[in-house]
C-alpha angles and dihedrals in degrees: 000000000000121000106248123179121209113227118193122216091244092059094051093078100256109102123198107226126160112265096015127107117234093205117086117212122205119223113252117215134180118274123242093258092052091050092051091049093049093047092048091050091050090049090049092051092050090047092052091049090051092050092047092053091047090052091052091053091050092051089050088052090054091049092048092050091049091052091046092052090049090051092051091049091050091047091053090048091049090052091049091050091049090054091048091050092050091049094049092045092051092050091050091046092049093051093051097044122108092230091059091046091055094051122100121239113254126233131193109248098182147305128267115256130193 
């Protein structure tokens, strides 16, 4: 006859106690491939956010340069108008001055010939 030993359930390591489960569950964790996929997706999302913010800054630069060029054009136009105003004012002042009123009108007497 074979030697058989009788092992009770209590001796097998799992004890039956009120309020305790007798089944042991192992923790399930993500595999290495899943971790690599998740990390690469997170990196991709952060990269897209970075590129989007960089694009916004570039579009603001274009808007700023457009406004600055408009300002320089208006400044040049203002300077031209200030010169035109000074010219027109000086002509009007010269017409109304007493010195100009006392001057004789000029006539062309002839042209120089060789």
